[in-house]
N, C-alpha and C positions, 0 to 999 in steps of 0.2 A: 386257472385264468385265461384258457383257450380262448381267442377271440379278441383278446383285448389288442386295441392299437397300442405300439410297443410303448410310448412313454408311459402308458397307463401302469404297465407292470412295475418298473422300478420307482414309481413314485409310491403304489401301495406296499411293496417290499421296505422302503426307506422308511415310511411311515406308519408301520403297523402299531407301533405304540400308540402314536395319538389316536388313533382310531378306536384301539381299545379302550383308551380314556374316555372316548365319547360314547361308548354303548356302557359305561358307567354311571352317566348321568348328566354329562355336561348338557347345559341348556344357553340359549340365546337371550340373553338380557332377562327379563323379569318374566317371560312368556313361559309355560309349562305345559307339556304334552297331556297333562290331566284338566287343564282348563274347562270348565263347563262351556258350551254355546252359549253365546251372550243373548240368545231368544231365551233361554231358560225352558225350550219345548222339548228339548230331546235329553236323554241322558247323558252323563260325562263321558268322554272319550275311553273305551277301554283299552289301555297301553300295554296289557298284559301280554305273553307271546299268545299268538292265536291257538297253539295245541291247548291252552288252559283256560280258553274262553268258553262261556255257554250264552251265546245271545239270543235273545226272545225278539223273534221276528215281529210277532204281532206289537210287541211294545212301543217297537219303533215305526207302527203305522205302516207295515209293510203287506197289510191285506190278508194273513192267514194266520194259523195257529202254529206252524212247522216252526223248530228252532234250528238253528244252526249251532252244533256242538263240535268242540274241537277242530280238527282241520277238516275245512270244507271239501263236499264230495267232489273226487275227480271228475272230469269231463272224456268223452271220448272223443276229444278232438285229435286227429293226427298229429305228428311231429311236422312243426313249422319249417318249412324249407327255406334255409338261410345260407348264406356266403360265409365268407370268413369274418363278418362284423356279424355278431350274433344277434344284436339288439335290431338288425336291419333284414326286411326280407328280400329272398331274391328276387332283383329287378328294381330293387330299392323302394321307398316309401312312397305309396300314393294315399294321402289323408285329407281329410276335412276335419275343421272344428268350429265349434262356437266361440264368441269372444265377446269383448267388451261392446256392449250397444250394438251390437249387432242383428238384424233384424229377419226373423223366421229361420235362423239357424238352430235354435234351441228346440228341442223335441221334448214337452212336458204334459204330463196329464191334465186331463181340463178341469177336474175336481179335486180338490183338497182331500187328503189323508185325514185319519182321525187325529193327526199331529197339527193338521193346520197349514200343511205345506203341500206345495204341487211339487209332486216327485219327478224323476225322469220317466218319461213313457219307453220302458227297454224294450218291450215288443215291436213299437212302431218306430222307433230310433234305430234299431237294428235292421226292420225292413228298408228304411228308407238308406241307410249306409249300404246294402247289399244292391239296392237298386242302382246305386250310385256307382258302384263298381270300388270302391276304396279296399285296401287290403289294410289300412289303418285308420283308427280314429284318436284325437286328441283329446282326450278328457278332460276340459276343465273344470276343476272345483273352484268355485267361486261365487255364484249366481245364488245360492241356497246354501244353506246350513244341514242340509239333508244328501249334497252330490257325494260327499265321501262314503255314506252307508249304500248309497243307491248305486256307486259303483262296487264296491265290494259285496253287496250282498246279491244285487241284482245283474247290472249291467254285465260286468267282468266276466262271470260264468256264461251269459248269455252270448257274448262276442267271443269267447272262445269256442262255443257250439256252433258258431257261425264263421269261424276261422276269420275273425278279423281281430289285428292287434291292437292293443291300448296304450299311448302314452299319456301318462298323467301331467296334469299341467297346472301349475301354483302361481299365485300372485306374489308380488314382491311386497314391502312396503308402502310405497307409492299407492297401491291398487286395495290396501287392505283397510276399509273404515270401520273401524271397531269402536263400540261405545257400548258401556252398561246401559245408557239410555237408550230405549228401543228407537224414538225417534230420531237419533241421531248414529244409529247403527246401521251399517249397509252391508256392502259385499267383502267378502275376505276368503281366504282359503280355511274352510272351518273343518275339522274341529282343532287342529295344531296351529293354525294361524300363521305366526312368523318364527315358530319352532322349526327350523328345518332340518335340525338332527332328529326329531320325532317324525317329520313326515318321511327322512330318508330311513328309517329304522322301518315304520310300518309299511312304504311301499316297497321298499325292496324285500321285508317278511313275504308281502301278499305274491309279488312277482315270484317268490320261490315255489309257491304254490299253483300259480297259474302262468304259463309258460307264455302266454298272449300279453301279460303285462311287459312290455318289452324295454320301455324309456319312461323317464321322467324329464319333465324340463321346468324353467320358471320365466315368466313374464318380462318382459321390458328391464330386463337385468342392467342395463347401461344407464337407466334414467336417473339424473342427479336427484341424491334423496335416499337413492339405495346403496350406495357405496359404504355408507357408514357400517351396515349391517354385513354387507358381502364381504369382508375382507379377505384376502388370499386364506389366511389362516382358518378362518370360520369355514370357507367353501371348502376347503382341503379335509376339514373335519367330517363334515356331512357328505361330501362324494365318496370318501374312502370308507365310510361306516356302510354307505348302501353297497359299494363293491364287496367288501368283505361278506355281506350277507349274499350277494347274487352277483359275482362279476361279470355275469352276462347281461345286467340290467345298464341300459344307455343312460346319458345324462347330457341334456342340453340347455344353453341359455339363449333365449330370445334377443336380438340386439340390432338396433338400425345401423344404418349403414357407416355414419359417422364412427361410432365405436368399433364395429365389424372391421373396418377398413383402417383401424388405428394400430400399427405394431405394439406399441406400449400396451394397450388396453389387452390384446391377444397374448401377449407374453406374460401378463400378470396373472390371466386365468387359465392358460392352455394347458398347464400342467394337471389341472381338475376336471376337464372337460372331454367328452367324447366330439361335440361337436357344437357347431353355430346354427338357429334357426334364424333365417334373413328375410325380414320382410321387406318386399322391395314397393318403392315408392319412387319410380324414375328418379333415383337421386341423384343431386340432392335437392327436386324440383318439388316433391310432396305433393304429388298427385297419383288418381287411379283413372286416368284415361290415356296416357301415352306408354304403351307397353316395348316400343321398338328398341328402348334401352337395355332390357334386360340380360341380355346376352352378354354386353359388356360390363355391366356390373358384376355378374356370376364372376367373368373371367377375373375382373380385377380382386375378389374376395378368393377366389381359388388361388391367386396368387400369394395370398398370403395365409391362408389356413392349409394348405396341403402340407409347405414344408414344416408346419408346426402339428402335423398329424391330426389336425382337427377335420371332421366332416362338416359338410354344410349341405344344409336343407332348406330349398328355395321357398318362401311363402309366396304366393298370389294371391291379392286381394280379390275375393269373388262377391264380396257384400262391404258395406260403407267402412271407410276410414274418416274418422271425426274431423282431422284437421283439411281433409282434401273438400275442395268445392264441390265436386261432382262424384256419385259414386261410380264402382265400374258397372260395364256393360257385357254382354255375352261377347262382342268381338273382341273387348280388352282383353278378357278372360282366356279366348281362344288364342291370342296373340301370345301373352304371357304363358300360357302352357306350353305353345307350340316351340317356342326359343329354350325352355328349360327342358324338356324331355329329352332331347339328344345326348345331353351332359348326364341326364339319369342314367340313360342306355350305357353310356361311355364310363359310367362309375364315377364319374368327375361330382356327381351330387350323389348325397346320401338319399334324397327325393325330393318331393314336393308335397306342400301344404296348401289346398285351396280353401283360403280362410274364410269361414263364413258362409260355405254355400247353402242358398237358401234351402230348408228341408220341409218347410212348413206350409209350402202351398205359394199360390200368385196373391197381389195385393197388398204384400209386406215388405217387398225391396223398395229401399228408400231411393228411388228413380222419380223424383216429382216432375209433373208435368209443368215445366218451368216456364213455356211459351204464353204469350197471350192469345195466339190463335193457333189452334191445332196442337201437334204433338212435338213441334220443335223450335228452337231459339238458338240464336247465337249468343255463347258464354263468353265473355272476356274476363278471365279472373286472375286473383293473386291468392294463394292459399294462405293458411297461416305460418307463422315461422316462416316466412321468406322474404328476407331483403330484397331491396331491389336498387338501381341506381337511375338517375335525372335522365331522361331521353330515352329509357327503355319502354317498349311497348308491347302489346298483345296485339294484331292486326289482322282484319279480314279485307281481302280485296278483289275485285273482279274489274275486267274490262267490260261495259257496257256498250250497247249498239244505240246509236242516237239518229234519230230522222233528223236529215238537215232542213226539210221542208216543214216541221212543225211549227206553228206560230208562237208557242212558248213552252216553257221546258220548266217542271216542278218535281220537288221530291218530298215524301212524305214516311215517317216510321214512329216507331213507338219503342221506348225503353225504360227501364227500371234498375234498380240495384237494391240490394237488401242494406247499404249503409245507413244508421240513424244517425246524422249528424258528424261530428269529429273536426280536426285540424285540417285547415286547407292552405295552399294549393298542394295536392299531392297527386291524386288519381284524377285525370281530366277525361272525359268521355267524349271522343269527336267524332265527326263524319267529314270525309274531303271527297271534292271531285276535282281530279286533275292537280291534285297537291295543295288546293286551297282549301282550307278550313271553314265550312259552309254552316257549321253547328258545331258547339263546345257547351259543355256543362260540368262541375264539378261533382264528383260523387257523393260528396256529402250536401248538396242544394236541391234535394227533395224528402218527400215522405219516403220510407223504406218499403220495397213492395209495391209500390203503387205506379202503374204502367201511364206513362204519359207520352202524347203526340209532340215531340221535338220539348219543346219549352210548354211550361204549365197552359200558356195564351198563345203558343205559337203556330200550333198545326204545320200547314204545308209550308215548303221552302221554295221560293222562286229562285230559280238555279239559270234562268235565260240566258243572262250576262254571260255566265260561264261556259254555256253548250252552243250559243248561237253559231253557227256555220260550221258544226262540227258532226262527224260521223261515228267517232267512239270517243271514249272518254274512260278514265281509271275513279272508279268508285273505291273508297277506303272507309273502313269502320274500325276504330282504334280505341283502346285504352291507352293513354299516355301517362308515363311518370314526368309531373312536372318536377318533383322533387324526390331522392329516395327516401326509403321508409326501412325501418328493421323489423317492425310487425304492424301491419294495417292490411289485413285482408279486405278484400271485395269480390263482389261476384256482380257483373254488370251482364244486362240481358238485352238484346236488340231481337225485334220480331217485326211481321209485317210491314215490309217495304212497298210502297207505290209510287207508280212514278208516271209523268206524264211528257211526251215528247222523245223516252227514250225507254229502252226495255233492261230489265233486271233479272237475270239467272237465278233461279230458286228464291224467291225475294220473302217467304215466309220460313225458310229453313226447314220444310217438310221432307229432304232428304240430304244426302250428305255431299253431295256437289255443287258447281258452280261457282263457289268461292275457294280462294287460296286463303288458308287460314296459317298464321306463323306467329311464333312468340320468341322472347328472348327469356333466357334460366327460367326464372319463376312464372313468369306472366306466360298465360295459356290462353288461346284464342281455339275454341271448340265449337262444331254445330252439334248440338245436344238435342238428341231425339229421343222421346219418350214410348215405350211400349208396355203397355198395359200387363203383358204377360214377361217381363223382364226375368221375375225369379225363375219362371220355368224355363225358360231361353237357358239363362246361367247353369242351372241343373242339368239341361241336358247337354250343355257344352262341357260341363266337368265329366260327366258320365261317357261322353264320347271318348275323351283323352283316358279315362282310366277303364273303361271297359270297351274297347274298341270291338265291333263287331266282323 
């Protein structure tokens, strides 16, 4: 048990009998480790001890006649340099992973094998990981029924030779779409699905033969709907089973800030965990564009995890988060990693995961050219799951220079939002000059995604009476909450401001300056700039942090 965090030793010794009972065949509900995969294309999972197996690789569509018999061939990889915690590399984890609905983060072969599936392209994935400079890859088993066999028969040995550690990543009930009906079957961690006792047995057995399989984790552990399965007794059973096979195999769960900062949640599961994976979302504001709060949120969690002997891994989004209105940019990723890295070097963090780093080329990152003109726009938005209060606003302002001798003054702009009807009044779009509202429209009062020049038939706005005799004025664009909401996401865009008689800086939002943007709580104001090569920018940003020259 060398290298365990202190609480793990006591838990294992006092609960050995429970773990031995698990080894004799305990199961979670009706699921069985011998279930066939729902697609019917692959043979049933072989749950015998690996030393007793004979696996015909060709029958699995692996492209060759070679057979894997008994214990897989050992590799020439030298011992991993590790510190006091055996599942962590010296210097901490520097990892990436694919994930739910990420774009360009998965690397698969371009043509199906004989089983009809697109398998992991192991040579290309390993090459991209080495280019990126990671020391760990978080391998998700979710997208395809072939993921487990691709891991144990191809990727894990190749990663071992490339000196890359692997964490196996599984999904909970809320992400397992399982059905005998092919039309209804979807993603799930196959072949063992929600039988985490079987997963613990198989992953720990595999890790005993491949030193680079150093940890495993379960996604979205704290989301409602998963607690019924993940009782403390069940978690204790499968984690102890894994530790009894390989005490040096780490176990983490992924949980968002609300649960990770809840002492009751941590106390409930801490005795059975090695650490928490924390997905950073500018908590509690649910966005991927403001990274400046990462340092504070990490320190908030460390104050809770350290006394409980729990490790903490910081997950920075390098790809889209579905509830956020804007995907991350290279600048965001750079700031998030820069804030976390000192705490990895100090040993406070177990490491960093750059979630969804684009590995599969440009043109796939979900960074839409959201402007009407050019590559930029002003985004005033409220993410999903974000409550507001009346009077709160997302705001962009600037002081404009007014020509006092101009015969008249006018303002023109274009705006749109993605809201398709709904209740009103809640989200009010407004433009003001010197505090006076010169234009207003409810977010539900137009066709979604259609750019309009003011109101549908309005066009330019005569502001002569407001600006006559002045040399400057304050121009304000805002999204104002007329009434508070509990769930009413919206993304309002403004672009292409034009004026007569006064000058507006950065009127087309083609650069980051010119405007002062501010928000309140979950309401955000952002100058959103599109880059066609954003995927490469993010990849290079992560590479620069993980593999500095």
